[in-house]
TIRO-2110 file (N, C-alpha, C; in Angstrom, 1 decimal):
// TIRO-2110
2.3, -22.8, -0.3, N, 1, A
2.3, -22.0, -1.5, CA, 1, A
3.4, -22.5, -2.4, C, 1, A
3.1, -22.5, -3.7, N, 2, A
4.0, -23.1, -4.7, CA, 2, A
5.3, -22.3, -4.7, C, 2, A
5.3, -21.0, -4.6, N, 3, A
6.5, -20.1, -4.7, CA, 3, A
7.5, -20.5, -3.6, C, 3, A
6.9, -20.9, -2.4, N, 4, A
7.8, -21.2, -1.3, CA, 4, A
8.4, -22.6, -1.6, C, 4, A
7.6, -23.5, -2.1, N, 5, A
8.1, -24.9, -2.4, CA, 5, A
9.1, -24.9, -3.5, C, 5, A
9.1, -23.8, -4.3, N, 6, A
10.1, -23.8, -5.4, CA, 6, A
11.5, -23.6, -4.9, C, 6, A
11.7, -23.2, -3.7, N, 7, A
13.0, -23.1, -3.1, CA, 7, A
13.7, -21.8, -3.4, C, 7, A
15.0, -21.7, -3.3, N, 8, A
15.7, -20.5, -3.6, CA, 8, A
15.9, -19.7, -2.4, C, 8, A
16.8, -18.8, -2.5, N, 9, A
17.2, -17.9, -1.4, CA, 9, A
16.1, -17.0, -0.9, C, 9, A
15.2, -16.6, -1.8, N, 10, A
14.2, -15.6, -1.4, CA, 10, A
12.8, -16.2, -1.6, C, 10, A
12.7, -17.5, -1.3, N, 11, A
11.4, -18.2, -1.4, CA, 11, A
10.3, -17.6, -0.5, C, 11, A
10.6, -17.2, 0.7, N, 12, A
9.6, -16.5, 1.6, CA, 12, A
9.2, -15.2, 1.0, C, 12, A
10.1, -14.4, 0.5, N, 13, A
9.8, -13.1, -0.1, CA, 13, A
8.9, -13.4, -1.3, C, 13, A
9.2, -14.3, -2.1, N, 14, A
8.4, -14.6, -3.3, CA, 14, A
7.0, -15.1, -3.0, C, 14, A
6.9, -15.9, -2.0, N, 15, A
5.5, -16.4, -1.6, CA, 15, A
4.7, -15.2, -1.0, C, 15, A
5.4, -14.3, -0.2, N, 16, A
4.7, -13.2, 0.3, CA, 16, A
4.3, -12.2, -0.8, C, 16, A
5.1, -12.0, -1.8, N, 17, A
4.8, -11.2, -2.9, CA, 17, A
3.5, -11.6, -3.6, C, 17, A
3.5, -12.9, -3.9, N, 18, A
2.3, -13.5, -4.6, CA, 18, A
1.1, -13.4, -3.8, C, 18, A
1.2, -13.7, -2.5, N, 19, A
0.0, -13.5, -1.6, CA, 19, A
-0.5, -12.1, -1.5, C, 19, A
0.4, -11.1, -1.4, N, 20, A
0.0, -9.7, -1.3, CA, 20, A
-0.6, -9.3, -2.6, C, 20, A
0.0, -9.7, -3.8, N, 21, A
-0.5, -9.3, -5.1, CA, 21, A
-1.9, -9.8, -5.2, C, 21, A
-2.2, -11.0, -4.8, N, 22, A
-3.5, -11.6, -5.0, CA, 22, A
-4.5, -11.0, -4.0, C, 22, A
-4.2, -10.9, -2.7, N, 23, A
-5.1, -10.5, -1.7, CA, 23, A
-5.5, -9.0, -1.8, C, 23, A
-4.6, -8.2, -2.4, N, 24, A
-4.8, -6.8, -2.4, CA, 24, A
-4.9, -6.2, -3.8, C, 24, A
-4.9, -7.1, -4.8, N, 25, A
-5.0, -6.7, -6.2, CA, 25, A
-4.0, -5.7, -6.7, C, 25, A
-2.7, -5.9, -6.2, N, 26, A
-1.7, -5.0, -6.6, CA, 26, A
-1.2, -5.2, -8.0, C, 26, A
-0.9, -4.1, -8.7, N, 27, A
-0.2, -4.2, -10.0, CA, 27, A
1.3, -4.4, -9.6, C, 27, A
2.1, -4.9, -10.6, N, 28, A
3.5, -5.1, -10.4, CA, 28, A
4.2, -3.9, -9.9, C, 28, A
3.9, -2.7, -10.5, N, 29, A
4.5, -1.5, -10.1, CA, 29, A
4.1, -1.0, -8.7, C, 29, A
3.0, -1.4, -8.3, N, 30, A
2.5, -1.1, -6.9, CA, 30, A
3.3, -2.0, -5.9, C, 30, A
3.5, -3.2, -6.3, N, 31, A
4.3, -4.1, -5.4, CA, 31, A
5.7, -3.6, -5.2, C, 31, A
6.4, -3.2, -6.3, N, 32, A
7.8, -2.8, -6.1, CA, 32, A
7.9, -1.4, -5.4, C, 32, A
6.8, -0.7, -5.4, N, 33, A
6.8, 0.6, -4.7, CA, 33, A
6.3, 0.5, -3.2, C, 33, A
5.9, -0.7, -2.8, N, 34, A
5.3, -0.9, -1.5, CA, 34, A
6.4, -0.7, -0.4, C, 34, A
6.2, 0.2, 0.5, N, 35, A
7.2, 0.5, 1.6, CA, 35, A
6.6, 0.1, 2.9, C, 35, A
7.6, -0.2, 3.8, N, 36, A
7.2, -0.6, 5.2, CA, 36, A
6.4, 0.4, 5.9, C, 36, A
6.6, 1.7, 5.6, N, 37, A
5.8, 2.8, 6.3, CA, 37, A
4.3, 2.8, 5.9, C, 37, A
4.0, 2.0, 4.9, N, 38, A
2.6, 1.9, 4.5, CA, 38, A
1.9, 0.8, 5.3, C, 38, A
2.6, 0.0, 6.1, N, 39, A
2.1, -1.1, 6.8, CA, 39, A
2.2, -0.9, 8.3, C, 39, A
1.0, -1.1, 8.9, N, 40, A
1.0, -1.1, 10.4, CA, 40, A
0.7, -2.5, 10.9, C, 40, A
1.8, -3.2, 11.3, N, 41, A
1.7, -4.6, 11.7, CA, 41, A
0.9, -4.7, 13.0, C, 41, A
1.0, -3.7, 13.9, N, 42, A
0.2, -3.8, 15.2, CA, 42, A
-1.3, -3.6, 14.9, C, 42, A
-1.7, -2.7, 14.1, N, 43, A
-3.1, -2.5, 13.8, CA, 43, A
-3.6, -3.4, 12.8, C, 43, A
-2.7, -4.1, 12.0, N, 44, A
-3.1, -5.0, 11.0, CA, 44, A
-3.7, -4.3, 9.8, C, 44, A
-3.1, -3.1, 9.4, N, 45, A
-3.6, -2.4, 8.2, CA, 45, A
-2.5, -2.1, 7.2, C, 45, A
-3.0, -1.9, 6.0, N, 46, A
-2.1, -1.6, 4.9, CA, 46, A
-2.6, -0.4, 4.1, C, 46, A
-1.9, 0.6, 4.0, N, 47, A
-2.3, 1.8, 3.2, CA, 47, A
-1.9, 1.5, 1.7, C, 47, A
-2.9, 1.4, 0.9, N, 48, A
-2.6, 1.0, -0.5, CA, 48, A
-2.6, 2.3, -1.3, C, 48, A
-1.4, 2.6, -1.9, N, 49, A
-1.3, 3.7, -2.8, CA, 49, A
-1.4, 3.2, -4.2, C, 49, A
-2.4, 3.5, -4.9, N, 50, A
-2.7, 3.0, -6.3, CA, 50, A
-2.0, 3.9, -7.3, C, 50, A
-1.5, 3.3, -8.4, N, 51, A
-1.0, 4.0, -9.5, CA, 51, A
-2.0, 4.1, -10.6, C, 51, A
-1.6, 4.6, -11.7, N, 52, A
-2.6, 4.9, -12.8, CA, 52, A
-3.8, 5.7, -12.4, C, 52, A
-3.5, 6.7, -11.6, N, 53, A
-4.6, 7.6, -11.1, CA, 53, A
-5.7, 6.9, -10.3, C, 53, A
-5.3, 5.8, -9.7, N, 54, A
-6.3, 5.0, -8.9, CA, 54, A
-6.5, 5.7, -7.5, C, 54, A
-7.6, 5.3, -6.9, N, 55, A
-7.9, 5.8, -5.5, CA, 55, A
-7.2, 5.0, -4.4, C, 55, A
-6.5, 5.7, -3.5, N, 56, A
-5.9, 5.0, -2.4, CA, 56, A
-6.9, 4.5, -1.4, C, 56, A
-6.6, 3.5, -0.7, N, 57, A
-7.5, 2.9, 0.3, CA, 57, A
-6.6, 2.3, 1.4, C, 57, A
-7.3, 1.9, 2.5, N, 58, A
-6.7, 1.1, 3.6, CA, 58, A
-7.3, -0.2, 3.7, C, 58, A
-6.5, -1.3, 3.6, N, 59, A
-7.0, -2.6, 3.6, CA, 59, A
-6.6, -3.3, 4.9, C, 59, A
-7.4, -4.2, 5.4, N, 60, A
-7.0, -5.0, 6.6, CA, 60, A
-6.0, -6.1, 6.2, C, 60, A
-5.2, -6.4, 7.1, N, 61, A
-4.2, -7.5, 6.9, CA, 61, A
-4.7, -8.6, 7.8, C, 61, A
-4.7, -9.8, 7.3, N, 62, A
-5.2, -11.0, 8.0, CA, 62, A
-4.0, -11.8, 8.5, C, 62, A
-4.3, -12.8, 9.3, N, 63, A
-3.3, -13.7, 10.0, CA, 63, A
-2.2, -14.2, 9.1, C, 63, A
-2.5, -14.9, 8.0, N, 64, A
-1.4, -15.4, 7.2, CA, 64, A
-0.5, -14.3, 6.6, C, 64, A
-1.1, -13.1, 6.3, N, 65, A
-0.3, -12.0, 5.8, CA, 65, A
0.6, -11.4, 6.9, C, 65, A
0.0, -11.2, 8.0, N, 66, A
0.7, -10.6, 9.1, CA, 66, A
1.9, -11.5, 9.5, C, 66, A
1.7, -12.8, 9.6, N, 67, A
2.8, -13.7, 10.0, CA, 67, A
3.9, -13.6, 9.0, C, 67, A
3.5, -13.7, 7.7, N, 68, A
4.5, -13.7, 6.6, CA, 68, A
5.2, -12.3, 6.6, C, 68, A
4.5, -11.2, 6.8, N, 69, A
5.2, -9.9, 6.8, CA, 69, A
6.1, -9.8, 7.9, C, 69, A
5.7, -10.2, 9.1, N, 70, A
6.6, -10.1, 10.3, CA, 70, A
7.9, -10.9, 10.1, C, 70, A
7.7, -12.1, 9.6, N, 71, A
8.9, -13.0, 9.3, CA, 71, A
9.8, -12.4, 8.3, C, 71, A
9.2, -11.9, 7.2, N, 72, A
10.1, -11.3, 6.2, CA, 72, A
10.8, -10.0, 6.7, C, 72, A
10.1, -9.2, 7.5, N, 73, A
10.7, -8.0, 8.0, CA, 73, A
11.9, -8.4, 8.9, C, 73, A
11.7, -9.4, 9.7, N, 74, A
12.9, -9.9, 10.6, CA, 74, A
14.1, -10.3, 9.7, C, 74, A
13.8, -11.1, 8.7, N, 75, A
14.8, -11.6, 7.8, CA, 75, A
15.5, -10.5, 7.0, C, 75, A
14.6, -9.5, 6.5, N, 76, A
15.1, -8.5, 5.6, CA, 76, A
15.9, -7.4, 6.3, C, 76, A
15.5, -7.0, 7.5, N, 77, A
16.2, -6.0, 8.2, CA, 77, A
15.5, -4.6, 8.0, C, 77, A
16.3, -3.6, 7.9, N, 78, A
15.8, -2.2, 7.9, CA, 78, A
15.6, -1.6, 6.5, C, 78, A
15.4, -2.4, 5.5, N, 79, A
15.1, -1.8, 4.1, CA, 79, A
13.8, -1.1, 4.1, C, 79, A
13.7, 0.1, 3.4, N, 80, A
12.5, 0.8, 3.3, CA, 80, A
11.4, 0.2, 2.5, C, 80, A
11.8, -0.6, 1.5, N, 81, A
10.9, -1.3, 0.6, CA, 81, A
10.6, -2.7, 1.1, C, 81, A
9.4, -3.1, 0.9, N, 82, A
9.0, -4.5, 1.4, CA, 82, A
9.6, -5.5, 0.5, C, 82, A
9.6, -5.3, -0.8, N, 83, A
10.1, -6.4, -1.7, CA, 83, A
11.4, -5.8, -2.3, C, 83, A
12.5, -6.4, -1.9, N, 84, A
13.8, -6.0, -2.3, CA, 84, A
14.5, -7.1, -3.1, C, 84, A
15.5, -6.6, -3.8, N, 85, A
16.4, -7.5, -4.6, CA, 85, A
17.4, -8.1, -3.7, C, 85, A
18.3, -8.9, -4.2, N, 86, A
19.4, -9.5, -3.5, CA, 86, A
20.3, -8.4, -2.9, C, 86, A
20.4, -7.3, -3.6, N, 87, A
21.3, -6.2, -3.2, CA, 87, A
20.6, -5.3, -2.2, C, 87, A
19.4, -5.5, -1.9, N, 88, A
18.7, -4.7, -0.9, CA, 88, A
17.9, -3.5, -1.5, C, 88, A
18.0, -3.3, -2.8, N, 89, A
17.2, -2.2, -3.4, CA, 89, A
15.8, -2.7, -3.7, C, 89, A
14.9, -1.8, -4.2, N, 90, A
13.6, -2.2, -4.6, CA, 90, A
13.7, -3.2, -5.8, C, 90, A
12.8, -4.2, -5.8, N, 91, A
12.7, -5.1, -7.0, CA, 91, A
12.3, -4.4, -8.2, C, 91, A
12.6, -5.0, -9.4, N, 92, A
12.2, -4.4, -10.6, CA, 92, A
10.9, -5.1, -11.1, C, 92, A
10.2, -4.5, -12.0, N, 93, A
8.9, -5.1, -12.5, CA, 93, A
9.3, -6.4, -13.2, C, 93, A
10.4, -6.5, -13.8, N, 94, A
10.9, -7.7, -14.5, CA, 94, A
11.0, -8.8, -13.5, C, 94, A
11.6, -8.5, -12.4, N, 95, A
11.8, -9.6, -11.3, CA, 95, A
10.4, -10.0, -10.8, C, 95, A
9.5, -9.1, -10.6, N, 96, A
8.1, -9.5, -10.2, CA, 96, A
7.5, -10.4, -11.2, C, 96, A
7.6, -10.1, -12.5, N, 97, A
7.1, -11.0, -13.6, CA, 97, A
7.8, -12.4, -13.5, C, 97, A
9.0, -12.4, -13.3, N, 98, A
9.8, -13.7, -13.2, CA, 98, A
9.3, -14.5, -11.9, C, 98, A
9.1, -13.8, -10.8, N, 99, A
8.7, -14.5, -9.6, CA, 99, A
7.3, -15.1, -9.8, C, 99, A
6.4, -14.4, -10.4, N, 100, A
5.0, -14.9, -10.6, CA, 100, A
5.0, -16.0, -11.6, C, 100, A
5.8, -15.9, -12.7, N, 101, A
5.8, -17.0, -13.7, CA, 101, A
6.4, -18.2, -13.1, C, 101, A
7.5, -18.1, -12.3, N, 102, A
8.1, -19.3, -11.7, CA, 102, A
7.2, -19.9, -10.6, C, 102, A
6.5, -19.1, -9.9, N, 103, A
5.5, -19.6, -8.9, CA, 103, A
4.4, -20.4, -9.6, C, 103, A
3.9, -19.9, -10.8, N, 104, A
2.9, -20.6, -11.5, CA, 104, A
3.4, -22.0, -12.0, C, 104, A
4.7, -22.0, -12.5, N, 105, A
5.3, -23.2, -13.0, CA, 105, A
5.4, -24.2, -11.8, C, 105, A
5.8, -23.8, -10.7, N, 106, A
5.9, -24.6, -9.5, CA, 106, A
4.6, -25.2, -9.1, C, 106, A
3.5, -24.4, -9.3, N, 107, A
2.1, -24.8, -9.0, CA, 107, A
1.5, -25.8, -10.0, C, 107, A
2.3, -26.0, -11.1, N, 108, A
1.8, -26.9, -12.2, CA, 108, A
0.9, -26.2, -13.2, C, 108, A
0.9, -24.9, -13.2, N, 109, A
0.2, -24.2, -14.3, CA, 109, A
1.0, -24.2, -15.6, C, 109, A
0.3, -24.7, -16.6, N, 110, A
1.1, -24.9, -17.8, CA, 110, A
1.0, -23.8, -18.9, C, 110, A
0.3, -22.7, -18.6, N, 111, A
0.2, -21.6, -19.5, CA, 111, A
1.0, -20.4, -18.9, C, 111, A
1.4, -19.5, -19.7, N, 112, A
2.1, -18.3, -19.2, CA, 112, A
1.3, -17.5, -18.2, C, 112, A
1.8, -17.1, -17.1, N, 113, A
1.1, -16.4, -16.1, CA, 113, A
1.9, -15.1, -15.8, C, 113, A
1.2, -14.0, -15.7, N, 114, A
1.9, -12.7, -15.4, CA, 114, A
1.2, -12.0, -14.2, C, 114, A
1.8, -11.1, -13.5, N, 115, A
1.3, -10.5, -12.3, CA, 115, A
-0.1, -9.9, -12.4, C, 115, A
-0.4, -9.3, -13.5, N, 116, A
-1.7, -8.7, -13.6, CA, 116, A
-2.9, -9.7, -13.6, C, 116, A
-2.6, -10.9, -13.9, N, 117, A
-3.6, -12.0, -13.7, CA, 117, A
-4.0, -12.1, -12.3, C, 117, A
-3.1, -11.9, -11.3, N, 118, A
-3.5, -12.0, -9.9, CA, 118, A
-4.4, -10.9, -9.6, C, 118, A
-4.2, -9.7, -10.1, N, 119, A
-5.2, -8.5, -9.9, CA, 119, A
-6.6, -8.9, -10.4, C, 119, A
-6.6, -9.5, -11.6, N, 120, A
-7.9, -9.9, -12.1, CA, 120, A
-8.5, -11.0, -11.3, C, 120, A
-7.7, -11.9, -10.8, N, 121, A
-8.2, -13.0, -10.0, CA, 121, A
-8.8, -12.4, -8.7, C, 121, A
-8.2, -11.4, -8.2, N, 122, A
-8.8, -10.7, -7.0, CA, 122, A
-10.2, -10.2, -7.3, C, 122, A
-10.3, -9.5, -8.4, N, 123, A
-11.7, -9.0, -8.7, CA, 123, A
-12.7, -10.1, -8.9, C, 123, A
-12.3, -11.1, -9.6, N, 124, A
-13.3, -12.2, -9.9, CA, 124, A
-13.6, -12.9, -8.6, C, 124, A
-12.6, -13.1, -7.7, N, 125, A
-12.9, -13.8, -6.4, CA, 125, A
-13.9, -13.0, -5.6, C, 125, A
-13.6, -11.7, -5.5, N, 126, A
-14.5, -10.9, -4.7, CA, 126, A
-15.9, -10.8, -5.3, C, 126, A
-16.0, -10.7, -6.6, N, 127, A
-17.4, -10.7, -7.2, CA, 127, A
-18.1, -12.0, -7.0, C, 127, A
-17.4, -13.1, -7.2, N, 128, A
-18.0, -14.5, -7.0, CA, 128, A
-18.3, -14.7, -5.5, C, 128, A
-17.6, -14.0, -4.6, N, 129, A
-17.9, -14.2, -3.2, CA, 129, A
-19.1, -13.3, -2.8, C, 129, A
-19.7, -12.6, -3.7, N, 130, A
-20.9, -11.8, -3.5, CA, 130, A
-20.6, -10.4, -3.0, C, 130, A
-19.4, -9.9, -3.1, N, 131, A
-19.1, -8.5, -2.6, CA, 131, A
-19.7, -7.5, -3.6, C, 131, A
-20.1, -6.4, -3.0, N, 132, A
-20.8, -5.3, -3.8, CA, 132, A
-19.8, -4.8, -4.8, C, 132, A
-20.3, -4.4, -6.0, N, 133, A
-19.4, -3.9, -7.0, CA, 133, A
-18.7, -2.6, -6.6, C, 133, A
-19.5, -1.7, -5.9, N, 134, A
-18.8, -0.5, -5.4, CA, 134, A
-17.7, -0.8, -4.4, C, 134, A
-17.9, -1.8, -3.6, N, 135, A
-16.8, -2.1, -2.6, CA, 135, A
-15.6, -2.7, -3.4, C, 135, A
-15.8, -3.5, -4.4, N, 136, A
-14.7, -4.0, -5.2, CA, 136, A
-14.0, -2.8, -5.9, C, 136, A
-14.8, -1.9, -6.4, N, 137, A
-14.2, -0.7, -7.0, CA, 137, A
-13.3, 0.0, -6.1, C, 137, A
-13.7, 0.2, -4.9, N, 138, A
-12.8, 0.9, -3.9, CA, 138, A
-11.6, 0.1, -3.5, C, 138, A
-11.9, -1.2, -3.4, N, 139, A
-10.8, -2.1, -3.0, CA, 139, A
-9.7, -2.1, -4.0, C, 139, A
-10.0, -2.2, -5.3, N, 140, A
-9.1, -2.2, -6.4, CA, 140, A
-8.6, -0.9, -6.8, C, 140, A
-9.2, 0.2, -6.3, N, 141, A
-8.8, 1.6, -6.6, CA, 141, A
-9.2, 2.1, -7.9, C, 141, A
-10.2, 1.5, -8.5, N, 142, A
-10.7, 1.9, -9.8, CA, 142, A
-11.4, 3.3, -9.7, C, 142, A
-11.0, 4.3, -10.5, N, 143, A
-11.8, 5.5, -10.5, CA, 143, A
-13.1, 5.4, -11.2, C, 143, A
-13.1, 4.6, -12.3, N, 144, A
-14.3, 4.4, -13.1, CA, 144, A
-14.9, 3.0, -12.8, C, 144, A
-16.1, 2.9, -12.5, N, 145, A
-16.7, 1.6, -12.1, CA, 145, A
-16.8, 0.7, -13.3, C, 145, A
-16.7, 1.2, -14.5, N, 146, A
-16.7, 0.3, -15.7, CA, 146, A
-15.6, -0.6, -15.7, C, 146, A
-14.5, -0.2, -15.1, N, 147, A
-13.3, -1.2, -15.0, CA, 147, A
-13.6, -2.3, -14.0, C, 147, A
-14.5, -2.1, -13.1, N, 148, A
-14.9, -3.1, -12.1, CA, 148, A
-16.0, -4.0, -12.5, C, 148, A
-16.9, -3.5, -13.3, N, 149, A
-18.1, -4.2, -13.7, CA, 149, A
-17.7, -5.5, -14.5, C, 149, A
-16.6, -5.6, -15.1, N, 150, A
-16.2, -6.8, -15.8, CA, 150, A
-16.1, -8.0, -14.9, C, 150, A
-15.8, -7.8, -13.6, N, 151, A
-15.7, -8.9, -12.7, CA, 151, A
-17.0, -9.5, -12.3, C, 151, A
-18.1, -8.6, -12.3, N, 152, A
-19.4, -9.1, -11.9, CA, 152, A
-20.2, -9.6, -13.0, C, 152, A
-19.8, -9.3, -14.3, N, 153, A
-20.6, -9.7, -15.4, CA, 153, A
-20.6, -11.2, -15.6, C, 153, A
-19.6, -11.9, -15.2, N, 154, A
-19.5, -13.3, -15.3, CA, 154, A
-19.8, -14.1, -14.1, C, 154, A
-20.2, -13.5, -13.0, N, 155, A
-20.5, -14.1, -11.8, CA, 155, A
-22.0, -14.6, -11.8, C, 155, A
-22.2, -15.7, -12.5, N, 156, A
-23.6, -16.1, -12.7, CA, 156, A
-24.2, -16.6, -11.4, C, 156, A
-23.4, -17.1, -10.5, N, 157, A
-23.9, -17.6, -9.2, CA, 157, A
-24.5, -16.5, -8.3, C, 157, A
-24.3, -15.2, -8.7, N, 158, A
-24.9, -14.1, -7.9, CA, 158, A
-26.4, -14.1, -8.1, C, 158, A
-26.9, -14.8, -9.1, N, 159, A
-28.4, -14.7, -9.4, CA, 159, A
-29.1, -15.9, -8.7, C, 159, A
-28.4, -16.8, -8.1, N, 160, A
-29.1, -18.0, -7.6, CA, 160, A
-30.1, -17.8, -6.6, C, 160, A
-30.0, -16.8, -5.8, N, 161, A
-30.9, -16.5, -4.7, CA, 161, A
-31.9, -15.4, -5.0, C, 161, A
-32.1, -15.0, -6.2, N, 162, A
-33.0, -14.0, -6.6, CA, 162, A
-34.4, -14.4, -6.3, C, 162, A
-34.8, -15.7, -6.6, N, 163, A
-36.1, -16.2, -6.4, CA, 163, A
-36.1, -17.3, -5.4, C, 163, A
-37.0, -17.4, -4.5, N, 164, A
-37.0, -18.4, -3.4, CA, 164, A
-38.1, -19.5, -3.6, C, 164, A
-38.7, -19.6, -4.8, N, 165, A
-39.8, -20.6, -5.0, CA, 165, A
-39.3, -21.9, -5.5, C, 165, A
END
């Protein structure tokens, strides 16, 4: 992952932050509020508390995430927040924006990138993978399905198997 290759003291944290933002469609404010008590490493589950009046849900955690979370927890110690600053407190939204922008630069992306782009990328990925719109709505915590429909409108590949002749 480009964030890890960028180096720096907190490269593992930064790579984990980007992975979690993308895989779970987190907003920057949800990332900085994420606490270890929302994560069950043994069961491989994550309780997602959505902001902006979103619906909470429980997401599965997969191998790469579990390994990265366990490694970061060992390195981080007993902090209550998953993503902490150098001083051990919760990160700021500004720092999240900086981490994502620097990760994008390290990946060779030449246009400005911000954290909410990862949330949109999650929605488009799930829609293009053929996931049901209602399931995407629940996964991203949208109260109103109209906020989810934007991801399925551009997924033209979803029509390819409508006719078998």
